C-alpha positions, 0 to 999 in steps of 0.5 A, a space after each residue: 500500500 502506497 503512502 498516497 493510498 494511506 493519506 486518502 483513507 485517513 482524510 476520508 475517515 475524518 470527513 465521514 466522522 465530522 459529517 456524523 457528528 454534525 448529524 448527531 448534533 442536529 438530532 440532539 438539538 431537536 430532541 432538546 427542543 421537544 423536551 423543553 416544549 413538554 416541560 412548558 406544557 407540564 409547567 402550564 398544567 401545574 400552574 393551572 392546577 395550582 390556581 384551581 387549588 388556590 380558588 378552592 382554598 379561598 372557598 374553604 370556610 373557617 372552622 365553626 362558622 355557620 348558623 344555628 338555633 336553640 330551643 330551651 325551657 326552665 324554671 326561674 326564681 326572682 332576685 334583686 328584690 325591692 320593696 313591694 306595695 299595692 297602688 291602693 292605700 287601702 291595702 298598703 305597703 307591708 304585711 301587717 297583722 295585729 290583734 289589739 294589744 295581744 299580737 303584732 307583726 309588721 313586716 316589709 315585703 320584698 320581691 320582684 316580678 320574676 321567676 316562674 316558667 319560661 320557654 325560649 327560642 334562639 337563632 344565632 350565627 358563629 363567625 368562627 368556632 369561638 365568637 358569634 352573635 344571637 337573639 333570644 325570644 322568651 315567653 315567661 309566666 311570672 307567678 303571683 306574689 303578695 304585694 301587701 296585706 292588712 289583717 287587723 281586727 275588723 279589717 282584712 285586705 290583700 293583693 297578689 300580682 303576676 305577669 305574662 311577658 315576652 322578651 327579646 335579648 341580643 347577645 354576644 356569644 363566646 364558645 369553647 370546645 375540647 374538640 370531643 364531646 364537651 363544651 362551654 358557651 357564655 353569653 352577655 347582652 341586653 334584654 327588652 320586654 316587647 309585651 307585658 301584662 301584669 294582672 293583680 287581684 285584690 280583696 277587702 273585707 271591712 267591718 270597721 269603716 276604714 276603706 270608706 274613710 280612706 276613699 272619702 279622704 276622712 281620718 281613719 277611726 274604727 267604727 264598731 258595733 257592726 255599723 259597716 260591712 263592706 266587701 270589695 273584690 277587683 281584678 286589675 291589669 297594669 301597663 308599665 314603661 320598662 327599661 332596657 336590662 341585662 341578660 347573661 348566661 353560661 351553658 355546659 354542652 354535650 355533643 350528640 353528633 356533628 349537628 346536635 348538642 344538648 345543654 344545661 344553662 343558668 341565665 340571669 335577666 333583669 330590668 326595671 319597671 315604672 307603672 303607667 296606669 291600672 285598669 279595672 277588669 273586674 269589680 264588685 263592691 257591696 256596702 251595708 250600714 247597720 245591715 242595710 245595703 246602701 247605694 251611695 255615700 256622699 258622692 261615692 257609689 257604694 253598691 257596684 255589681 260589675 265594672 260597668 256600674 263603676 264610676 271612672 274613679 274606680 275604673 282606672 288609676 293613673 300614676 303621677 310623679 307627684 300628688 298635689 291639691 289638683 290631683 284627683 285623690 281623696 287621700 290627703 283631703 283634696 276634692 274628688 271627681 268621680 268622673 275622672 281616673 284616680 291619681 296615685 303616686 308612681 311606683 318603680 321596681 325591679 323585674 328580675 329572674 335567675 333561670 335554670 334551663 335545659 335545651 338543644 342546639 341544632 347547627 344549620 350546616 349545608 356548606 359541605 353539601 353545597 361544596 360537593 355539589 358545586 365541585 361535581 358540577 365543575 368536574 362535569 363541565 371540565 370534561 365537556 
């Protein structure tokens, strides 16, 4: 083999190797570009998925957020007692028992229009698992309580008063749960009476002339010998001006399932009442002098068989902050107009209750159902 042949073979080998290397380089570049395009597609898909996750994440509700309602009932006892009295001076402002010089017991009467049975309905909303607001509607029946009593020789009088009422109470709610079965809820807010009917029943049995003398504005002097025999019975309904009060409670809860809880709570509620006017719903009065029924004594009608026969003076009492000589009352020797309502001094007293209740809470939670339905709808639309 000559030198020339060897040289030409070497040159041919080098040229062939260079050409193969160029072809390999072109193929590798094309492959890299294809791989880059695939990476771009993967990144765009990942970004789209992350955006979808982000959108769903913004729709995730805070733990504990949602609406709920409660129903509960219980028994209450009055507290924050104040002095009680009857609007009628003939019944007084104390519990007075006396038998001449042998026995005597005079006690002040303290109490409040409160206590008794009450039913409640609450609707509320939690902003998260710890804080929320609610509103409670209460229907209460406060039992009869003794306002005043006089039990002396020849004279007996007493008065009892009860109240039916509806209250509205907005609260701020604070909750704590142990993430298992038990929890505690505290509430604090205001209470406002939105309806109230205060019913009183009074009776007087007078054999001493005391009631006739007080009605006529005369000095009280016992009249013996069976001279007077008077029976007076009345049912009255009193309206009043209530003030805003306070309402607070603490409840201990037991979770039955995700939506239902049982609880027992202690609740206090208190407000103040100012009497406005009293209307007589029933009235009976029978008066005898020396055993003979009399129809009138001076200007005063003393024989009344129903409320329709009573003068305006014995049908309605209007409460005043001050009594003057111009007031329509015979208590202090002033003139009495039987065609106008009776004037009496205004009264203000507490209305308060401490209730012990049991009840149930139901959480209105449709969020998961709505979310699942929406996710299913979005998934089906993406497939199309």
